[in-house]
N, C-alpha and C positions, 0 to 999 in steps of 0.2 A: 349424875355429874355431866355436864356438857363442857368439853374442853374449849378454852378460848382460842379464837383464831382472828387475826385482824381481817383477813379476807380470803377464806379458803376458795372461793370461786376464782380469784386472781392466781392463786397458786395452781389451781387446776387448769386454767387457761394457758398459763405458761408452759405447761407440758405439751399442750397443742401448737405452741409457737416454736418449739425447739426443733433442731433437726432430726430426721428419722422417725421412727415409730416407736410408741410405748404400748406396754401391755397393761391392761385395766382388768384385773382379775375380779371375780364376783363372788364374794363370801356370802353364806346364807344366815349367819349368826354372829354373835359378838366373838366366839371363840375362833371360828374360822378367819374373821377379820384381824384378830390380833396375830394369828399365825402368818397370815399374808403380809402384815406390816412388819413383823419381825424378820421377814425374809427379804425385806428390802424393796418391795413394790412401791411406786411413788403415789399411787392413789388406788381407791377402790370404787366398786359399782355394786349395787344391790342387784339381786335377781328375783324377779316376782315369782317365778316358778320355783325357785329355791325356797324362798320364804314360805309359799304355799305348802310344799312338801314337808317342811319341817314342822309345819303346824298341822299335818294331817289333812290338808285340803287339796282340792284340785286348783289349778292356776284360775285366776280371775274372778273368784268369789269373795276375796278379803274386801272389807269395807275400808273407808277412809281413815277411820281411827286406828285400826290394825295395822294398815300399811304405814301410816306415819309414825306410829310406835315403833314398828320394826326398823325403819330408816333412822330414827333417833338412837336405836340400840347399836346400830352400825356406826353412826357418827361418833358416839360416846366411847366406843370400844378402843379407837386408835387416835392418833394425831394426824391422820391422813385426810385429805380431801376425799369427799364421797359423793359421787353422782347416783341418782336413784332411777331404776326402772319403774316408772309410774304407769305403764301400759297406756291406756288412752286418757288417763287422768280420772278425774271424779265427776265426770259428766260428758255430754256430747257437744255442747254448744261452745262458741268461742269464749264466753264469759267464764265457763267452768274450767277451760284450758288456763286462762289467766289466774284463776284462783288456785289451780294446782300449783302453778309456779310459785305464787306468794306462800303457799302452805309449805311447799318444799324447802324454800329459803328459810322460812321460820323454824323448821326442823333443823337447820344447821347445815343443810346440804350444800355442796359446791355446785351442783347442776342436776338436771334430770333429763330423761328422755320421754317423749310423747309419741304415740303411734298414730298411724291413720286406719289402724284396725278397729272396728266399731265394737267387738264383743258379740256380734250377732252372726252366727255361722251362715245364716241364709242370705245375708248381706255384709260380708266381712270387712269391706274397705269403704270408708267415707267417700262420698262424691268429691271430685277433685277441688270444687270450689270451697266446700265446707272444711276439707282438710287443710287447705291453705289458710282460711280464716282463722281455723284454731291455732295454727302456728304463729300467724301473725299476732294474735291476741296474747299468746303466751310470751313471744318476744317482746312485745310492748310492755308487759308486766315485768318481765326481767330487766329491762332497762329502767324501769321505775323503781327498782329496788335500791337500798342505800349501799349496796356492795354488789361485787361482780357475781354473776351467775351464768353458767355455761348451759345453754339449751341445745339438746340434741333432738332432731326430728327424724322419725323413722317412717320409711315406706315399706309396708308389709306385704306387698303383692306376692312375693315368692313364698311366704309363709302360709299363704291361704289359697293356693291352687290357681294363682294368677301370674304365671312365670313370664310376665311382659316386661322386658328389659327397658324398651323405649318408654312405656308409661311410667316405670319406675324412676328413669332418669328424669322425665318431665316433672314428676312430683318433687324429687329431690331438688331440682333447679327451681322450682317455685317456692319450696320451703326455704332455699337459701335467700331468694329475693325478699321473702316474708321476714327474714331477720334471724333464722336459725344459726347457730354458731357451729354445729357439728351435723353431719349428715350420715344416714345409716340406712341400709336397706339389708336387713338379715336374710339369709337364704340364698345369696347369690351363688350360682352354680360352680363357678371356676375362676381361675385368675384372669382370664380374658374379660369376663364380666365385671370384675373388680377394676381392671384398668380402664374399661369404657366409663364406669361411674366416676372414677377419680379424674379422668379427663374431662368430664363433662361439667364439672363443678369446681369452685374455687375455695370452698371452705373445707376444713379437715373432714376426712372420711373414717367412720368406724367399720370394722369388719368383725364378725363374730365367728369364733372357732368352735366347733363341736357340732355343727349341722352338716349332714351328709353332703358330700361333694367338696366341701372346702378342707383341704388338707395342707395347705401352703404353710411355710415356715414364716417367722416373723420377718427374716431378711427379704424373702420373696414378696411378702405383702408390702413392706416398705418400698421395694424396688418398683412396685406396681403403683405406688402413690398413696397408700394408706398411712394415716397418722396414728390411729388408735386401734388396738385389737383387744377386744373383749372375749369373755368366755361364756356369757349368760348363764344357763343352768348347768353347764357341762360339769363344772367342778362338783356341784351338788349330786348330779346324776352319777358320777364317778364313785363318790363316797356312798351313796344309797345302793349303788350296784354291788359294791363290796359287801355291804351289810346284808343284802338279799342273798348273795351267794353263799355267805356263811351260814344264814339261817336254813337255806336250802340243804346244805351239807349236813347240818345237825338234823334236820327233820327227816331227809331221805336215807342218810347213811349211819346216822348215829355217831359220826366221826367229827373231829375238831382240828383237821389239817389247817385250816385258816389261821388258827391261833398263832402259829409261828410267823404270820406276816404282820402281826399287830405292832404298831410303834411301841418301843419301850416307854413304860410309864414316866420315868424321870425325864426323858427327851420331850414327851408331849407336854408335861406339866411346866417345863422349862419355857415355854413360850407364854405362859400365863403369870410368872412369878412377879416380874415388874409392872407396876401401874402404867397405864398409858401416859405419856409425857407430853404436854402441849408444846414444850420448847423443842420437841424433835420434828416438828412440822417443817417440811422444806421451805426455804426462804424463796 
């Protein structure tokens, strides 16, 4: 069941146009999407790592069909707009970036992010020129859709051993000029770096929480110029961490102290009793 929406991309874009910053949490399955929607978050984003871990896989090995099916499951779970973490997309050249955007829109997504990470650890970042061409092709494809679609361009230097803020800013500026709607450099080390990025571009900036070094509050990030705050794989890792700690306690000690911390059954089930309601989409 795909919930109808006149233009989820436009709803999503309005969040980026409103004053202040908003939190964009990352569920990793339909259940966690339903919980986050019930708690009042205005939009959701997928997490490629969370998807992979829930499928028993390392990140980056899922194929196109698996990724798109996962995205559809998140879209179908709630009435909220959903943006997808699509890593580098479904190929390396500009045409594949454009096809990724069209496939994402066909899956009902309100937007997606594309990285300049190649997937090759020996050469982890695309050459500047190719990275920009990929975003330009993706942006052109987004503009060619029959509805709005929010394209996020990611500069991955800090995630892959290249902590070069100047190059990261140059890439984000080039992605902005190429047509990206939102700019994102995961792994920025501190608020000063965040301020530098926000001051250097005019499009909304996304910052991710949960990577070592970034412990700012939502208010502090908003004051620094951030528009969107995502969690990446943080919520999934938090949940898996609790599971592993419980398993270790059972295996090591034969005890079950963790059981007292489990959410009451009725409270958890309550998140899933009412079906998703398309009429509940933000106007």
